[in-house]
N, C-alpha and C positions, 0 to 999 in steps of 0.2 A: 609204959611200953604198950604197944598194940598186942592184942590177944585174939587168936583164932578160936571162935567160940563153937565152931562146928562146920559141917559140910552138908550141902544139899545137892542131890542129883536130880536131874529132870530132863526128860526128852525135849527136843525143841522142834518137833514137827510142826508145820504151819497149820495142821489140823487144829491145834490148841487154840491159836489165835482166831482161826475161822469160826470156831464154836463160840468163842468168847464174844466176838464182835457181832454175832448174829443172835446173841441171848438164848443159846441153846442149853442153858444150865439145867433145865428140867426135862429136856428131851431124853428119852430112855437110851437113844443110841450115844448120846454125848454126855450124859450125867455122870458116868463112871470116871470120866476125865476130871471134872470138877470135884467129885468126891475124893479123888486121889490127891488133889492139890490142897484140899482143905486143912489136913494136918500141916502142911507146909506154911500155909498162911498163919495158922495159929502159932507155929513155932517162931516165925519172923516176929508176929505181934508180941510174943511173950519175951523173946530174948533181945529184941530191938537192936540188931546189929547197925552200926553206924555206916558201914560199907559193905556191899557185895562185890567181891572179886569173881567175875563170871568167865568161865573158860568155854569158848564157843568156836565154831567155825562159821565164817562168812560164806555165802552161797553165790559167789561171783557177782555180788551186788555192789559192794563198796571197794573190794579188792578183785582186780582182774589179773590176767596172766602176763601183762606187760611188766609186772614187778610183784612177784609172789613170794612171800616170806614164810618161813617155818613157824616162827613164833613172833607175834606182833602185839606190843603192849600199848594200850590206849592210855595217853597221858594228858588228855585235854580236860577242859573244864565243864563241858556239857556234851550230851549224846542225844542226838535226834533220831527220829525213826526213819528208816530208809524206804524209798519208793521202790518196790520190787516189780512193778509193771502196771499197776492200776491205781497208783496214788499211795501215799503213806497212810498207814493205820492212824486212827484219831486218838492218839496217845501223846501226852505231853513229853518233851525232852527230859532227861534225867540228868541231874548233876554229877559231875565227875569229882574225883578226889585227887587233884593234880599233885598235890605234895606227896601223898602216899605213893602214887604211881611213879613219881620221879625217884623216890627212895628205892622202890621195888626194882625199877629199871637199873639203877646203878648197882644194887646188890647183885642182880642176875648177871650183869656184864662182868662184875668182879669175880663171879663164880664160873665164868667162861661159857655162859650161854650168849650166843651172838644173836642179840635181840634186834627186831625192828620196832620202831615207835611211830605212833600216828595220832593225829589230832584232826578234828573237823571232818570226820567221816561219819555218815549215819550208819546205824546198825540195823541189820535185817532181823528176820525171824529167828536166827540162831540165838539172839538175846531176847527180843521183845515177845516172841511167842510165849515161853514160860514166864518171863518176868510179869507180863500183863495179868496172869492169874496167880502170881505168888504174893502180891501185896497191893493195897489199894493205890490209886494214882490220881485221885481228884481231890483238890486241884493240883496236887503235886506229889511226887514220890516221897515215901518216908525214909528212903536211904540214898546213899550216894553209890556211884557205880565205877569200877575200874574193869574195863574189858581186856580179856586176853585172848587174841585170835589165833587159832592154830591152823596152819595150812595143811589140810588133809584132802584137798581136791586133786591137786596136781603132783605126780610122783617125780622124784622120791619125797617122801614125807617122814616126819619124825617117827622113831620107833616107839612102841609101847613103853620100853625101858627108859628111853630118853624122856618121855612125858613123866614117868614116875620120878626120875631124877630131878626134873624141873619142879615138880611139886616139893620135893625135899628142899630145894634151894629156895623155893617160894615161902616156905615155912620160916627159914632163917631171915629172909628179907622182911616179912611182916613183923616177926617177933622182935626184930631190932629197930623197928620204927619208933621214935621217941615219944609220940603222943599217945595218951591213953584212950585208945579207941578199940571198939570191937569189930572183928571182921568175920564174916561168913564167906566160905569159898563155895561157889555154885559150879557144878560140872553139867554140861548140857550135851545133848546128842543122843543118838540110838533110841531104842535098843535095835533088834535085828530088822533089817530092811535093805532092799535093793530097788533102786528107781530107774535103772538104765538096762537096755538090752533085753534079750529073750528071757533072761532070769528075773526080769522086773516082777515084783510082787512076792519075792522070796521072804519067808519068815521062818524063825526057829524058836518057839516059845520054850522048849526044853533048854536050849543054849542060853537063852535070856535068863532063866531061873538059875542056872548053874553059874552064869557070869555074875549075878547079884550075890550069890552065896560066896564065891571066891573073893569078890570085891570087898566084902565085909570082913571076911575071916582070914583070907590067905592072898592079899592083893599081889604079892610078889610073884605068885604063880602066873599071873596074868601078864607079867612084863616080858616073858620070853616067847609070847606067841607072835608070830609074823603077821604082817598085813594079809598075806594070802590065806593063812590059817584063820584069821578072824573073818575074812570074806567068806571062806568056805562054811564057817559056823553060823555066821549072822548076816550074810549078804554083803555086797561090796561096800555100799554106803554105811551099813551097820558097823564097819570097822572104825568109824569115828569114835566109838566108845573108848579108844585109847585116851581121849580127852578126860575122861573120868579119872584116869590114873594121875593126872595132875592134881586134882582135888585130894585124892586118897594119899598121895605121897606127902601132902602138906599136913595131914592130920597125924595123930598119934598112932602108933602100931597097933593099939587095941582101942576099938571104938564101940560105941552102943548104938545100935540101930533103933531109933525112936519111931520110925515110920517107913514102910515099904509097900508099894502098890504096883500093879501091873495090869495093863489093859491092852488089847489089840483090837482096835475097831476097823482098821483097814490095811494101810501100807506099812505102818511102823509100830513096832512094839513100844507102847508108852509106859515109862516107869517114872516113879517118883520115890525118893528116899530121903531121909534125914539122918545125919550121924553126929554124935557128939563124942569127944574124947572120953575114954573110960576112966581116966585120971586127970587131975590138972596138968597142963603142959605149959611150957614156957622155958626160954633159955635162961640160965643162970646170968647174973649180972657180969660176971667176968667174961662169959662167952659172948655176950652182947657187945661188950667193950672191944673185944678182939675182932669181932665181925665188922664193926663199924670202922676200925682201923684198916681192916683188910679192903673194905669198900673204898676208903679214902685214899688207898695207896697210890693209885696212878696219878692223881693230882696234887699229892702231898708236896708242899713247897711252892706250888704255882701261885698261891695267894701272895707270896713275897716278890713276885715279879711286877713291879710298878707298871701301871698302864696296860695290864693284861687282864682279859676277861674271858675265861673258858666258856664256850657256848653250851652250857649244861642244859638238861631237860627243863630245869626251872626257868632258865632265861628263854628257852625256846617257846614255852608256854606263855611267858610274860610278853614276849615280843611278837607272838604269832600273827596277830592282826595286821601289824605293820610290815612284818616280813612278807606276808601273803600279798599285800598290796604292791610292794616293791617288786616282788617276783613276778607279778602280773605284767610287769613292763616287758617281759620277753614276747608278749603277744602284740602283733601290730595294732589291733584295734584298741587295746588298752593304752598303748603308747600314745596313739592319735588323740585319744579322749584327754589323756593327761596333759599333753602338750597344748591342746586347744584351751582347756580351762582346768588348771590344777585344782583350784579350790573346789569346784563342782565335783571333779573325780574323787577327791578325798573324802568329801561329804557323803557321797554315794556309797563309798566303801565303809562307812561307819567309823572312820578314824576319829579318835578323841581330838579335842582342842589342842592338847599338848602334842599328840602325834602329828597333827597337821602343821603346828608351828615348827617342829623339828624338820619337817620336809621343806616347808616354805622358807625357812631361814638357812637351808643347807647346813644345818648344824650336825656336821659329820661326827664330831666326838660326842655330842648329845645323843645322836641315834645309836651309837655303840653302846653308851651307857644305858640307853632304854631297853636294849635286848635285841637290836638289830644286828645280824651277822654281816661281816664285812662284804660279803659276796652280793648282798643286796645293795650296798653302797656303790659298788662297782657297776651294777646294772643301771642304777639311778644316774651315776655320773655319765655313763655311755649315752643315755637319753638326753642329758642336759648338755652334753659337749664338754664335760670336765674330765680331765685325765686322771688316772689313778694317782699320779704323783701329786697332783693338786690336793687329792683327799688325803694321802698319807701325810703331807705337810700340815694340812689343817688339823688332823687328829693329833699331831704333836704340838700344835699351837705355834707353828712356825710359818714364815713365808716360804713360798716355793723356792726362792733363790737360796735361802738359808738351808732348807732341806736338801737341795741338790748338792750342796757343798759337802754333804755327808756320803754322796754315792760316787762310784767310780766314773760314771758318765753323767751327761745331763739329758739323757733320753726321756722322752714323754710318750706314754701309750695309754690305751684304754681297750676295753672289750668291744667297742662299737663295730658294727658290721658294715656291709657295703652300702646300706641304705642311709648311713649317717653322713650328712653334709660335711665337707672339709672344715676344719676348725684352724683358727690362726696358729695354735700351738703345734699343729701336726702338718703344716705345709712343708716343713723341712725339719731335720734333726738339728737341734742346737749344738753348738760346739762343745766338746768334751772339756 
């Protein structure tokens, strides 16, 4: 089973990445930052976690306010560096751990956390500013990453107590994962700072020290503090420290602090800390079995439904590239390229030979088996002039006529819009 070996806390101010990229390790102004991250680097090198689960907030880079989630778990296979305005930093992408992420997602949903899930989104300084100085990354990162994004920019936001409870649920999720891997949980953000309005530049080092004390010894005391109270104590943006409670909730009640440092160079109180459980932790085998049964409850029995394929996170990751290509058909320009030269459009999208074959052969059943969700088949059908009923019949391995015998009418339809030319089958409604 997976083991949580410890927790890391680190501010994620872009100051850190700025100093690293400009080789300011020996500059007296910046050196304390790198000195503070030294023990973190040493701990990661010594303990060698397989996965870092990093709790962070995006800064309106990859997540905007057209769809803004409270908790969004990254379930993809790779994470690239985001462009925040002047081009992405010169860092390689970091591999994800899609299997662990899917397990965590299923567990958190079973525990009634309404999660959002994402793939194929670059990550901004909320992740890569601290990560770039936590471990080496040339030619590749030594760990895999599962990102957990917390929406703390647009109110209402999760409460401190909700973050704490999420951490407790996260512990159950990780410790019930069947593979023997080691996981470290990284909390990012803070400490005290405010970056907007006439109060911009506010800091409170005394509160930062008190927060760190409580975080280690009495974290539940932090769960009853409101966002307004956090803002009064540590600045409005400094209230993002509630994300630290996700990490602390996932650790044992008693922890040992192996490292703690603090430095205030400019706008943000930069802190780093490393914690390990004071005693070995892990769920008893009986509890693991109960939790896995709890996780599986909603789909228990679905495997007996012949010809039924629930669109799980695992299938979503497996079929992501092809689903994305087919979803792109909602854009007129992409539709036009596809209709003009299917083969070139599929090659340009990086589809594998097998994925190209499935589309080229209109292998509707095979597409489902590959991990394509039906609603992408519906879009492809609309572009090609194929009705939904033709697709349903093909998936069942029947002729259209045979399938229609199982319906109350012989109506044909699709989701094609007004730009679609008339088709032979939609010129009139067949007789019932």
